[in-house]
C-alpha positions as CSV (number, residue, x, y, z in Angstrom):
1,M,54.8,-19.9,280.3
2,G,51.7,-18.3,281.8
3,S,50.3,-17.4,278.4
4,L,50.9,-20.9,277.1
5,F,49.1,-22.3,280.1
6,V,46.1,-20.0,279.7
7,F,46.0,-20.8,276.0
8,A,46.1,-24.5,276.6
9,A,43.5,-24.4,279.3
10,G,41.2,-22.3,277.2
11,A,41.6,-24.6,274.2
12,A,40.9,-27.7,276.3
13,L,37.7,-26.1,277.7
14,L,36.7,-25.1,274.2
15,I,37.0,-28.7,272.9
16,Y,35.3,-30.2,276.0
17,S,32.4,-27.8,275.9
18,A,31.9,-28.1,272.2
19,E,31.7,-31.9,272.4
20,K,29.2,-31.6,275.3
21,L,27.2,-28.9,273.4
22,I,26.9,-31.1,270.3
23,G,25.8,-34.1,272.4
24,Y,23.1,-32.2,274.2
25,L,21.8,-30.6,271.0
26,V,21.7,-34.1,269.4
27,G,19.7,-35.4,272.4
28,A,17.2,-32.6,272.1
29,A,17.0,-33.0,268.3
30,S,16.4,-36.7,268.6
31,G,13.2,-36.0,270.6
32,L,12.0,-33.7,267.8
33,K,12.9,-36.3,265.1
34,I,15.3,-34.1,263.2
35,S,17.0,-35.9,260.4
36,V,20.6,-37.2,260.7
37,F,21.5,-35.2,257.6
38,L,20.5,-31.9,259.1
39,L,22.3,-33.0,262.3
40,A,25.5,-33.6,260.4
41,I,25.4,-30.4,258.4
42,V,24.1,-28.0,260.9
43,F,25.1,-29.1,264.3
44,T,28.6,-30.3,263.4
45,G,29.1,-28.1,260.4
46,I,28.4,-25.0,262.4
47,E,31.5,-24.9,264.5
48,F,30.3,-23.2,267.7
49,D,33.7,-23.1,269.4
50,D,35.4,-21.7,266.3
51,V,32.8,-19.0,266.0
52,V,33.1,-17.9,269.6
53,L,36.9,-17.9,269.5
54,G,37.0,-16.1,266.2
55,V,34.6,-13.4,267.5
56,A,36.7,-13.0,270.7
57,L,39.9,-12.7,268.7
58,N,38.4,-10.0,266.4
59,L,37.0,-8.1,269.4
60,E,40.5,-8.1,270.8
61,D,41.8,-6.5,267.6
62,L,43.5,-9.7,266.6
63,D,41.8,-9.7,263.3
64,D,44.7,-11.3,261.5
65,V,44.6,-14.3,263.9
66,A,40.8,-14.5,263.4
67,L,41.2,-14.6,259.6
68,G,44.0,-17.2,260.0
69,L,41.7,-19.3,262.2
70,V,39.0,-19.3,259.5
71,M,41.5,-20.2,256.8
72,G,43.4,-22.7,258.9
73,T,40.4,-24.7,260.2
74,A,38.9,-24.8,256.6
75,I,42.2,-26.3,255.4
76,S,42.4,-28.7,258.3
77,Y,39.0,-30.3,257.5
78,T,40.6,-31.9,254.4
79,G,44.3,-32.0,255.3
80,V,43.8,-33.5,258.8
81,V,40.3,-34.6,259.5
82,L,39.3,-36.2,256.2
83,A,42.9,-37.4,255.7
84,L,43.0,-39.3,259.0
85,A,39.5,-40.8,258.4
86,A,40.7,-42.1,255.1
87,I,43.9,-43.5,256.6
88,I,42.3,-45.2,259.6
89,A,39.1,-46.4,257.9
90,P,39.1,-46.3,254.1
91,T,35.6,-46.7,252.9
92,T,33.1,-46.3,250.1
93,V,31.3,-42.9,250.0
94,R,28.3,-41.9,247.9
95,I,27.9,-38.1,248.0
96,P,25.6,-36.4,245.5
97,R,27.6,-34.4,242.8
98,D,25.8,-31.1,243.6
99,Y,27.0,-31.3,247.2
100,L,30.6,-32.0,246.1
101,A,30.4,-29.1,243.6
102,I,29.3,-26.7,246.4
103,F,32.1,-28.1,248.6
104,A,34.7,-27.4,246.0
105,V,33.4,-24.0,244.9
106,A,32.8,-22.6,248.4
107,P,36.5,-21.4,249.0
108,L,36.4,-19.7,245.6
109,L,33.4,-17.7,246.8
110,M,35.3,-16.5,249.8
111,G,38.2,-15.8,247.5
112,A,36.1,-13.4,245.5
113,F,35.5,-11.4,248.6
114,L,39.1,-11.4,249.6
115,L,40.4,-10.4,246.1
116,T,38.0,-7.5,245.5
117,A,38.9,-5.4,248.6
118,S,41.8,-4.7,250.9
119,S,39.5,-5.4,253.9
120,L,36.4,-7.3,254.7
121,T,33.5,-5.3,256.1
122,V,30.2,-5.9,257.9
123,L,28.4,-5.8,254.6
124,D,30.6,-8.7,253.4
125,G,29.7,-10.5,256.6
126,L,26.0,-10.2,255.9
127,L,26.5,-11.5,252.3
128,L,28.6,-14.4,253.5
129,L,26.0,-15.4,256.1
130,G,23.4,-15.2,253.4
131,L,25.4,-17.6,251.3
132,F,25.6,-20.1,254.1
133,A,21.8,-19.8,254.7
134,L,21.3,-20.5,251.0
135,F,23.5,-23.6,251.2
136,T,21.6,-24.9,254.2
137,A,18.2,-24.3,252.7
138,Y,19.3,-25.9,249.4
139,V,20.5,-29.0,251.2
140,A,17.4,-29.3,253.3
141,V,15.1,-29.0,250.3
142,R,17.1,-31.5,248.3
143,E,17.0,-34.0,251.1
144,L,13.2,-33.6,251.6
145,R,12.6,-34.2,247.9
146,R,15.1,-37.0,247.4
147,E,13.5,-40.5,247.4
148,E,16.5,-41.9,249.3
149,P,18.1,-39.2,251.5
150,T,21.9,-39.0,251.5
151,F,21.9,-39.5,255.3
152,R,19.1,-41.9,256.3
153,N,18.0,-42.1,259.9
154,A,17.1,-45.8,259.6
155,E,20.5,-46.6,258.1
156,V,22.4,-44.9,260.9
157,C,20.2,-46.5,263.6
158,E,20.8,-49.9,262.1
159,E,24.6,-49.4,262.1
160,A,24.5,-48.1,265.6
161,E,22.6,-51.2,266.8
162,K,25.3,-53.4,265.2
163,S,28.1,-51.6,267.0
164,D,29.2,-52.2,270.5
165,D,30.2,-48.6,270.9
166,R,27.7,-45.8,270.5
167,L,28.2,-43.2,267.9
168,P,28.3,-39.5,269.0
169,F,25.1,-38.8,267.0
170,T,23.0,-41.8,268.0
171,A,23.8,-42.2,271.7
172,S,20.5,-43.0,273.4
173,R,19.7,-40.4,276.1
174,K,17.4,-40.9,279.1
175,L,17.0,-37.2,279.6
176,P,14.0,-35.3,278.2
177,G,14.5,-32.8,275.4
178,W,14.1,-29.8,277.6
179,A,16.8,-31.1,280.0
180,D,19.2,-31.5,277.1
181,L,18.5,-27.9,276.0
182,G,19.3,-26.7,279.5
183,L,22.6,-28.5,279.6
184,A,23.4,-27.1,276.2
185,V,23.2,-23.6,277.7
186,V,25.7,-24.6,280.3
187,A,28.0,-26.0,277.6
188,L,27.6,-22.8,275.6
189,A,28.8,-20.9,278.7
190,G,31.9,-23.1,278.7
191,L,32.5,-22.1,275.1
192,V,32.4,-18.4,276.0
193,I,34.8,-18.8,278.9
194,G,37.2,-21.1,276.9
195,A,37.2,-18.6,274.0
196,A,38.0,-15.7,276.3
197,A,40.9,-17.6,277.9
198,T,42.3,-18.7,274.6
199,S,42.1,-15.2,273.3
200,I,44.0,-13.8,276.3
201,G,46.6,-16.6,275.9
202,T,47.0,-15.8,272.2
203,Q,47.8,-12.2,272.9
204,G,50.5,-13.2,275.3
205,I,52.0,-15.8,272.9
206,L,52.1,-13.3,270.0
207,L,53.8,-10.6,272.1
208,T,56.3,-13.1,273.7
209,Y,57.4,-15.0,270.6
210,G,56.7,-12.6,267.8
211,I,54.8,-15.1,265.7
212,G,52.8,-13.8,262.7
213,G,49.1,-13.5,263.6
214,T,47.7,-15.2,260.5
215,A,50.2,-18.0,260.6
216,F,49.5,-18.6,264.3
217,G,45.7,-18.7,263.7
218,A,46.1,-21.0,260.8
219,T,48.3,-23.6,262.5
220,I,48.5,-23.7,266.4
221,I,45.0,-22.6,267.2
222,T,43.7,-24.8,264.4
223,V,45.3,-27.9,265.9
224,A,43.4,-27.4,269.2
225,L,40.1,-26.9,267.5
226,T,40.6,-29.8,265.0
227,L,40.7,-32.5,267.7
228,E,36.9,-32.3,268.1
229,D,36.4,-32.7,264.3
230,I,38.7,-35.6,264.2
231,F,36.6,-37.4,266.7
232,L,33.3,-36.5,265.0
233,T,34.6,-37.7,261.6
234,V,36.9,-40.6,262.2
235,E,34.6,-42.4,264.7
236,P,31.6,-42.6,262.2
237,F,34.1,-43.8,259.5
238,R,35.3,-46.5,261.9
239,R,31.8,-47.6,262.9
240,G,30.5,-47.9,259.3
241,V,28.5,-44.7,259.0
242,P,30.9,-42.5,256.9
243,A,28.1,-40.2,255.7
244,I,28.1,-38.5,259.1
245,G,31.8,-37.8,258.9
246,I,31.6,-36.6,255.3
247,G,28.7,-34.3,256.3
248,N,30.8,-32.9,259.1
249,V,33.7,-32.1,256.7
250,I,31.5,-30.6,254.0
251,G,29.3,-28.7,256.4
252,S,32.3,-27.4,258.4
253,T,34.2,-26.3,255.3
254,V,31.3,-24.4,253.7
255,F,30.4,-22.8,257.1
256,S,34.0,-21.8,257.7
257,V,34.4,-19.8,254.5
258,T,30.9,-18.3,254.6
259,G,29.0,-18.3,257.9
260,K,31.9,-18.4,260.3
261,L,33.7,-15.5,258.7
262,G,30.4,-13.6,258.4
263,V,29.7,-13.9,262.1
264,V,33.2,-12.8,263.0
265,L,32.8,-9.7,260.7
266,L,29.4,-8.8,262.1
267,S,30.7,-9.0,265.7
268,G,34.1,-7.4,265.5
269,G,34.1,-5.2,262.4
270,A,36.3,-5.0,259.4
271,I,39.3,-7.4,258.9
272,E,42.3,-6.4,256.9
273,V,43.3,-8.9,254.2
274,G,47.1,-9.3,254.3
275,P,49.2,-10.2,251.3
276,D,50.1,-13.6,252.8
277,V,46.4,-14.6,252.7
278,L,46.2,-14.0,249.0
279,R,49.6,-15.4,248.1
280,W,49.6,-18.5,250.3
281,H,46.6,-19.4,252.5
282,L,43.8,-18.9,250.0
283,P,45.5,-20.9,247.2
284,V,46.2,-23.7,249.6
285,L,42.6,-23.8,250.7
286,V,41.2,-23.8,247.2
287,G,43.6,-26.5,246.1
288,M,43.2,-28.8,249.1
289,T,39.4,-28.6,248.9
290,A,39.3,-29.3,245.2
291,L,41.6,-32.3,245.6
292,A,39.4,-33.7,248.5
293,A,36.3,-33.2,246.3
294,L,38.0,-35.2,243.5
295,F,38.8,-38.0,245.9
296,L,35.2,-38.1,247.2
297,H,33.9,-38.0,243.7
298,R,35.6,-41.3,242.9
299,G,33.3,-43.0,245.3
300,R,35.9,-44.5,247.6
301,L,38.4,-42.9,250.0
302,R,41.6,-44.9,250.1
303,R,44.5,-44.7,252.4
304,W,46.8,-43.1,249.8
305,H,44.2,-40.4,249.4
306,G,44.5,-39.6,253.1
307,G,48.3,-39.8,252.9
308,V,48.4,-37.3,250.1
309,L,46.1,-34.9,251.9
310,L,48.0,-35.2,255.2
311,G,51.4,-34.8,253.5
312,L,50.2,-31.6,251.8
313,Y,48.9,-30.3,255.1
314,V,52.3,-30.9,256.8
315,A,54.0,-29.0,254.0
316,Y,51.5,-26.2,254.4
317,W,52.3,-26.1,258.2
318,I,56.1,-26.0,257.5
319,V,55.9,-23.2,254.9
320,S,53.5,-21.2,257.0
321,F,56.0,-20.9,259.8
322,A,59.2,-20.9,257.7
323,V,58.1,-18.2,255.3
324,F,55.1,-16.4,256.8
325,G,55.5,-16.8,260.5
326,S,58.2,-14.3,261.4
327,A,56.4,-11.1,260.7
328,P,56.2,-8.8,263.8
329,V,52.8,-8.3,265.4
330,E,51.9,-4.9,266.9
331,S,50.5,-4.9,270.5
């Protein structure tokens, strides 16, 4: 019970600190007039809490859990986050084809790394980080050159003014930019503490219940970390600004399979690639992402789209535990 409490407390602190961190960064960015597009891709796509937790897990020699975290969160962005957004608030979406193509291909790029070696190394981490940097630079250049940016500041502000509730990205802040940056440092400290507590709790749970590391990282930890993304995607959908939510899903997925894994590798060293990753988790990730890209390409997310994605995710959860969750984990 003690390990479960430590894990739950750490996960709760992670979610709370991540939400606060994003809010403070948004406040500071607003003063600098950073575009809503970059805000959606960079500040919500780069999962600060996931990165800190993944690094902590790899440093604790729980590399199978760290890899499971990367795979599981990437799958959850379509199977849970996008699915719930479509079910709760089906809407029209207009995402450029090149962005959707990058979204669909990103898991295949990670798969190329996983298939060509028995373990991922620091060099792989550098290459993966480079791929995410290229993605971010490409999107930034495309938006600057586009006559009508995909995410327009004016459009978001107009929608926010019509809404009685404030969106997480457009909340007016009375604090100056430097104060928001100072509070962001405090929130970042909360991330570090929450990640450390969650890592300690994870060790105890694995030893007590004998759950396979990758399966645990891809399911249980993923649920705790997905709550924040559900809020950051569903709420913009519900308030009539779906582009922000879509940006969160696309940015988070691409970052998970490139930048997030790269940071984890650089900080904790090599990660062994287990057979269950190649036989199960990777194919599910590739298939779910491709299906979500197809739904988005049609120009409108419908409730049945969300139902299909959520149903597939539930099946993934069941099989992960039933088939791959009983492998013993060494202390």
